[in-house]
C-alpha positions in Angstrom: 23.2 -3.9 16.6 24.3 -2.3 13.3 23.7 1.2 12.3 21.1 -0.1 9.8 19.3 -2.1 12.5 19.3 0.9 14.8 17.8 3.1 12.1 15.1 0.4 11.6 14.5 0.4 15.3 14.2 4.2 15.5 12.1 4.4 12.3 9.6 1.7 13.1 9.1 3.2 16.6 7.3 6.0 14.9 5.9 3.9 12.2 8.2 5.5 9.7 9.9 3.5 7.0 13.5 3.5 6.1 14.8 4.9 2.9 16.0 1.4 1.8 16.8 0.9 -1.8 14.8 -1.9 -3.4 16.2 -3.3 -6.6 12.8 -4.5 -7.7 11.4 -0.9 -7.4 14.3 0.9 -9.1 14.1 1.8 -12.8 15.9 -0.5 -15.0 19.3 1.1 -15.6 21.2 1.4 -18.9 24.1 -1.0 -19.1 27.3 1.1 -19.1 30.0 0.9 -21.6 32.8 -1.5 -20.5 35.5 0.2 -18.5 39.2 -0.6 -19.0 40.9 -2.8 -16.5 43.3 0.0 -15.8 40.7 2.4 -14.6 40.7 2.3 -10.8 38.0 4.9 -10.3 35.2 4.5 -12.9 31.8 6.1 -12.7 29.5 3.6 -11.0 26.3 5.6 -10.6 24.5 8.4 -12.4 21.7 10.8 -11.4 20.8 13.1 -14.2 24.0 14.9 -15.0 25.7 14.0 -11.6 28.1 11.1 -11.4 29.2 8.9 -8.4 32.6 7.3 -8.7 33.9 4.0 -7.3 36.3 5.8 -4.9 33.4 7.8 -3.5 31.5 4.6 -2.7 34.5 3.2 -0.9 35.1 6.4 1.0 31.4 6.3 2.1 31.7 2.8 3.4 35.0 3.5 5.2 33.2 6.4 7.0 29.9 4.7 7.7 30.0 1.0 7.2 33.6 -0.1 7.6 32.5 -3.6 8.9 30.5 -4.0 5.7 33.5 -3.1 3.6 35.8 -5.4 5.5 33.3 -8.3 5.1 33.0 -7.5 1.4 36.8 -7.5 0.9 37.1 -10.7 2.9 34.5 -12.4 0.6 36.4 -11.4 -2.5 39.8 -12.4 -1.1 38.4 -15.7 -0.1 36.9 -16.3 -3.5 40.2 -15.5 -5.2 42.2 -17.7 -2.8 39.8 -20.6 -3.3 40.2 -20.4 -7.1 44.0 -20.5 -6.8 44.1 -23.3 -4.2 41.8 -25.6 -6.2 43.1 -24.7 -9.7 44.7 -27.3 -11.9 47.5 -27.3 -11.0 46.8 -25.8 -7.5 48.9 -22.9 -6.1 50.5 -23.3 -2.8 50.4 -19.6 -2.1 48.3 -16.7 -3.2 49.1 -13.0 -3.2 46.3 -10.5 -3.7 47.1 -6.8 -3.9 44.8 -4.1 -2.6 44.2 -2.9 -6.1 43.2 -6.4 -7.3 40.9 -6.9 -4.4 39.0 -3.7 -5.1 39.0 -4.4 -8.8 37.3 -7.8 -8.3 34.9 -6.3 -5.7 33.9 -3.7 -8.3 33.3 -6.4 -10.9 31.5 -8.7 -8.3 30.0 -6.2 -5.9 28.5 -7.5 -2.7 25.1 -6.4 -1.4 26.7 -4.1 1.1 28.4 -2.3 -1.8 25.4 -2.0 -4.1 23.1 -0.8 -1.3 25.6 1.8 -0.3 25.6 3.1 -3.9 21.8 2.9 -4.0 21.7 5.1 -0.9 24.1 7.6 -2.4 22.1 7.8 -5.6 18.9 8.3 -3.7 20.4 11.1 -1.7 21.6 12.8 -4.8 18.2 12.4 -6.5 16.6 14.0 -3.4 19.2 16.8 -3.2 18.4 17.7 -6.8 14.6 17.5 -6.3 14.9 19.7 -3.1 16.7 22.4 -5.2 13.9 22.3 -7.7 11.2 22.5 -5.0 13.1 25.2 -3.0 13.2 22.9 0.1 15.9 22.7 2.6 16.6 20.2 5.4 18.9 21.7 8.0 20.8 20.2 10.9 18.1 21.4 13.3 15.4 19.5 11.3 17.4 16.3 11.6 18.1 16.9 15.3 14.4 17.5 16.0 13.4 14.3 14.2 15.9 12.2 16.1 14.8 13.8 19.4 11.2 13.1 18.5 11.8 9.5 17.7 13.8 8.9 20.9 11.1 10.6 22.9 8.5 8.4 21.4 10.5 5.3 22.2 10.6 6.5 25.8 6.9 6.8 26.0 6.6 3.3 24.8 9.1 2.0 27.4 11.7 1.1 24.8 14.4 3.3 26.5 14.7 2.8 30.3 14.2 6.0 32.3 17.7 5.7 33.8 19.4 5.6 30.4 20.3 8.8 28.5 19.8 9.2 24.8 23.6 9.1 24.3 23.9 6.0 26.4 21.1 4.3 24.4 22.7 5.2 21.1 26.1 3.9 22.4 24.5 0.6 23.3 23.4 0.3 19.6 27.0 1.1 18.5 26.3 4.6 17.4 27.1 8.2 18.5 24.6 11.0 18.2 26.5 12.3 15.2 26.3 9.0 13.3 22.6 8.6 14.2 21.9 12.1 12.8 23.9 11.3 9.6 21.9 8.1 9.2 18.6 9.8 9.7 19.1 12.7 7.4 18.0 10.9 4.2 14.8 9.9 5.9 14.1 13.5 6.9 14.8 14.6 3.3 12.5 12.0 1.9 9.7 13.0 4.3 10.0 16.7 3.4 9.9 15.9 -0.3 6.9 13.6 0.0 5.0 16.1 2.2 5.4 18.8 -0.4 4.3 16.5 -3.1 1.4 15.3 -1.0 0.2 18.8 -0.3 0.3 19.8 -3.9 -0.9 16.6 -5.7 -3.3 15.1 -3.1 -4.5 17.6 -0.6 -4.5 20.7 -2.7 -3.6 22.7 0.4 -1.0 23.0 3.1 -1.4 20.3 5.7 -3.3 21.5 8.8 -4.9 20.0 12.0 -8.1 19.5 10.0 -6.4 16.8 8.0 -6.3 14.4 11.1 -9.0 12.7 13.1 -9.4 10.1 15.8 -12.1 7.6 15.0 -13.6 4.1 15.4 -15.4 1.9 13.0 -17.4 -1.4 12.9 -16.7 -3.5 9.8 -19.1 -6.2 8.6 -17.5 -8.2 5.8 -20.4 -10.5 5.7 -20.9 -13.3 3.3 -18.9 -13.2 0.1 -19.9 -14.6 -3.2 -18.1 -17.3 -5.2 -16.5 -16.4 -8.6 -19.4 -18.0 -10.6 -22.2 -16.7 -8.4 -25.3 -15.5 -10.3 -26.0 -11.8 -10.3 -29.2 -12.3 -8.4 -27.4 -14.3 -5.7 -24.8 -11.6 -5.4 -27.5 -9.0 -4.9 -29.1 -11.1 -2.2 -25.8 -11.5 -0.3 -25.2 -7.7 -0.5 -28.7 -7.1 0.9 -28.1 -9.5 3.8 -24.8 -7.7 4.7 -26.5 -4.3 4.5 -29.3 -5.5 6.7 -26.8 -6.8 9.3 -25.0 -3.4 9.5 -28.3 -1.6 9.7 -29.3 -3.8 12.6 -26.1 -3.0 14.4 -26.6 0.7 13.8 -30.1 0.5 15.3 -28.8 -1.2 18.5 -26.4 1.7 18.9 -28.9 4.4 18.1 -31.5 3.0 20.6 -28.8 2.7 23.4 -29.0 -1.1 23.5 -25.3 -1.2 22.9 -22.5 1.3 23.0 -20.5 1.7 19.8 -17.5 0.1 21.5 -19.5 -2.9 22.7 -21.1 -3.4 19.3 -17.6 -3.2 17.7 -16.3 -5.9 20.1 -19.3 -8.1 19.4 -19.9 -7.7 15.7 -16.7 -6.3 14.2 -15.0 -8.5 11.6 -11.5 -7.0 11.6 -8.6 -6.6 14.0 -10.0 -3.5 15.6 -12.8 -5.3 17.4 -10.6 -6.1 20.4 -10.1 -2.3 20.8 -13.7 -1.4 20.5 -13.3 -0.5 16.8 -10.5 2.0 17.5 -8.6 3.2 14.5 -6.5 5.6 16.5 -5.4 8.9 15.0 -4.9 8.9 11.2 -4.4 11.4 8.5 -6.4 12.3 5.4 -5.9 9.8 2.5 -4.8 7.0 4.9 -8.1 5.2 4.4 -9.8 4.2 1.2 -11.6 7.1 -0.6 -15.2 6.2 0.4 -14.2 5.9 4.1 -12.0 9.0 4.0 -14.8 11.2 2.6 -17.2 10.3 5.4 -14.6 10.2 8.3 -13.5 13.8 7.6 -17.0 15.1 7.3 -18.5 13.7 10.5 -19.0 15.6 13.7 -17.6 14.0 16.9 -19.9 11.5 18.5 -22.1 11.1 15.4 -22.4 7.6 14.0 -22.4 7.5 10.2 -24.8 5.8 7.9 -23.6 2.4 6.6 -20.6 3.0 4.2 -19.7 0.5 1.5 -16.1 0.0 0.6 -14.1 -2.8 -1.0 -13.8 -4.4 2.5 -17.5 -4.5 3.3 -19.9 -2.2 5.2 -18.7 0.2 7.9 -20.2 2.3 10.6 -17.9 5.2 11.6 -17.7 7.4 14.6 -15.2 10.3 15.0 -14.1 10.7 18.6 -11.9 13.8 18.1 -11.2 16.2 15.3 -7.7 17.2 14.4 -7.9 20.5 16.4 -8.9 18.5 19.5 -5.8 16.3 19.2 -2.4 17.1 20.8 0.5 18.1 18.5 2.2 14.9 19.5 -0.8 12.8 18.4 -0.8 14.6 15.0 2.9 14.2 14.6 2.8 10.5 15.2 0.0 10.1 12.7 1.9 12.2 10.2 5.0 10.0 10.5 2.9 7.0 9.8 1.4 8.8 6.8 4.9 9.7 5.6 6.1 6.1 6.0 3.5 4.9 3.6 3.9 7.8 1.2 7.7 7.7 1.0 7.7 4.0 0.1 5.8 4.9 -3.1 7.4 8.3 -3.7 11.0 7.2 -3.8 10.7 4.8 -6.7 8.9 7.5 -8.7 11.7 10.0 -7.8 14.3 7.5 -9.0 12.6 7.1 -12.3 12.1 10.8 -12.8 15.7 11.6 -11.8 17.0 8.8 -14.2 18.9 7.1 -11.5 21.4 4.5 -12.7 23.3 2.1 -10.5 25.9 0.8 -13.0 27.1 -1.8 -10.6 23.7 -3.4 -10.6 23.4 -3.0 -14.4 26.7 -4.8 -14.9 25.9 -7.5 -12.4 22.1 -7.9 -12.4 22.3 -11.2 -10.5 24.2 -9.9 -7.5 22.2 -10.5 -4.3 24.6 -12.2 -2.0 26.3 -10.8 1.0 
C-alpha cells in the first residue's frame, strides 16, 4: 500500500478527507512565459510572491515518492525510445541523458508530478495563511492527530490488538516519521478551517454546546411532478404533514417508541438504526434542522420540521456536554472533512495559486 493509500485509510477512519489537489477545483492559472530549453530549473509554481522551482519538486518526490518519480521517468524514457525506434528511418539504438529525461518530463508532466506540485503549492498557501491568522501547527499537534487516528482504528478493529502502531505502519510501507510528514498538511488544513469556521459561521469559539447526539424520523412523502398544479402541490404537502403528525401522536401517546416509529415509518437510511444520526456538530445539517436540533432538550420530540428533504421529527438523546471528548472529537473530524473540502479551493483562489505545469499542459491526466 502506498503512502497516499495509507493516508486515505487513516483519514477515512476518522471520516476526515485528504488534502488532495483537484484540478477541477483549482483556480485557472495564468499561462507562464515560455522558458528557454537551456533552463534546467525554471519556476513551475507560484503562491503569491513565493515560487516553487522544478528542482524542488524533484527533491520532494525523491524524498517522499521515489517510486512515483521512477515510474514517471520510465514513462518518459519509454516514449522517447518508441519515437526513435519507429521513426522513419528507425534508429537501432537510443541514448537518453538524465538532463533530457527531466526536460521532457517537465514538458510532459505525469500525474504524479503535477499532484506533487499541487501539494507543495497548497502547503505554501496554508503556511502563508497561518502566518496571517497567527496560527501554528507544531510537531506535537501532528503526533496527537496520528495517535488519535490510529487509536480510532483500533476501536473499530482495523488494527489487531497484537500489532503495535509501528508494526502497522510498517505493514503499509511507512515509518512513523513518514506518516507524520504525510499527515501534517491535513492537520494544517483542519486548523485553518476551524479558525475560519469559528469566525465566519459560529461567531464564537467551538465548545461542547456545538455538538449533539440525536435521532430523527424523515417522511419524504409523495412528491409532485414538474407540471403539477399549485392546488395539487398544496394537497400533497398537506397529506405529508398529516402523516408526520400521525407518527408524532403515536409516539406521544406511547403507542410506539421513537425508535420503533423510525424503523417503521422512516424514509431514509437511518430507519434501520432507529433514526439514529449519531453525534454531529453544528452546521452539519441543513439550516432548518440545525436550528431545532440545537434548541431541543434531551428526550423531547420536536414538532414536525419542514426541510428540502421532507418532514422530520427530531429527538436529542444527549447534549454536547453529556458526550465524551472522544465522541466530540470524532464528530469534529467529520465536520472538518466536509469543511476542508470547500475551504481549500477558496484558499487556493485567494492565495493566487498557480501550477504552471498544469497551465502549460492543461490536458495532462495520465499516469
